[in-house]
C-alpha positions in Angstrom: -107.6 222.0 295.6 -110.5 219.6 296.3 -110.6 215.9 296.7 -112.7 213.2 295.0 -113.1 210.2 297.3 -114.4 206.9 295.9 -115.6 204.5 298.6 -112.7 205.1 301.1 -110.0 207.7 301.7 -107.5 205.2 300.2 -109.2 205.8 296.9 -109.0 209.6 296.9 -107.6 211.9 294.2 -106.9 215.6 294.5 -108.7 217.7 291.9 -108.9 221.5 291.5 -112.1 222.8 293.2 -113.4 224.4 289.9 -112.9 221.1 288.0 -114.4 219.1 290.8 -117.5 221.2 290.9 -118.1 220.4 287.2 -117.4 216.7 287.7 -119.8 216.7 290.6 -122.6 217.8 288.3 -121.8 215.2 285.7 -121.5 212.3 288.2 -124.6 213.4 290.1 -126.7 213.4 286.9 -125.4 210.1 285.6 -125.8 208.3 288.9 -129.2 209.6 289.7 -130.3 208.0 286.4 -128.6 204.8 287.5 -126.1 205.1 284.6 -122.8 203.5 285.5 -119.7 204.7 283.6 -115.8 204.7 283.8 -114.0 207.8 285.2 -110.3 208.1 284.4 -108.2 210.7 286.2 -104.5 211.5 286.4 -103.2 211.3 290.0 -101.9 214.6 291.1 -98.7 213.3 292.5 -97.5 212.1 289.0 -97.9 208.4 289.8 -100.1 207.7 286.8 -103.8 207.4 286.1 -106.6 205.8 288.1 -109.8 204.4 286.7 -113.0 204.2 288.8 -116.1 202.3 287.8 -118.8 204.7 288.8 -121.9 202.9 290.1 -124.8 204.2 292.2 -124.0 201.6 295.0 -120.5 202.9 295.7 -120.3 205.8 298.1 -118.5 208.8 296.8 -117.6 212.2 298.2 -116.6 215.5 296.7 -114.6 217.5 299.3 -114.1 221.1 298.4 -111.4 223.1 300.3 -112.4 226.5 298.9 -115.3 228.4 300.6 -116.8 229.8 297.4 -119.0 227.9 294.9 -117.3 228.3 291.5 -119.3 229.7 288.6 -120.4 226.8 286.4 -119.5 226.7 282.7 -122.5 225.0 281.0 -120.5 224.2 277.9 -117.9 222.3 279.9 -120.6 220.4 281.8 -122.2 219.4 278.5 -118.8 218.4 277.1 -118.0 216.2 280.2 -121.5 214.6 280.0 -120.9 213.6 276.4 -117.6 212.1 277.4 -119.1 210.2 280.3 -121.8 208.7 278.0 -119.2 207.7 275.3 -117.2 204.5 275.0 -114.1 205.8 276.7 -116.0 207.2 279.7 -115.4 210.4 281.7 -112.0 212.1 281.7 -111.1 215.6 282.6 -110.8 217.8 279.6 -109.6 221.4 279.4 -112.3 224.0 280.1 -113.7 225.4 276.9 -114.8 229.0 276.4 -118.4 229.5 277.4 -118.9 230.8 273.8 -117.9 227.4 272.4 -120.5 225.2 270.7 -120.9 221.7 272.1 -120.6 219.0 269.4 -123.4 216.5 269.4 -122.1 212.9 269.4 
């Protein structure tokens, strides 16, 4: 289990390392292009959802607890990138099969 930290530790959410690795790629690519977007995530303790306005000026951290780099599913990254660029913003979706075809929006 990893941790996504937005600005301060008070704004941290625990996320599975594999999922977090894919989110890191999406966030990194959006922010390096100076593209702000909304990121919605369910809080692991069952207390609801949190929404983060992702902007290049806000410090973020991706803290991985596992020692191995997960294998990246390109189809999932593309699916998450489409979501991040859409009107509802980025939300964690189930990992598709790597054989799946990414729909163009």
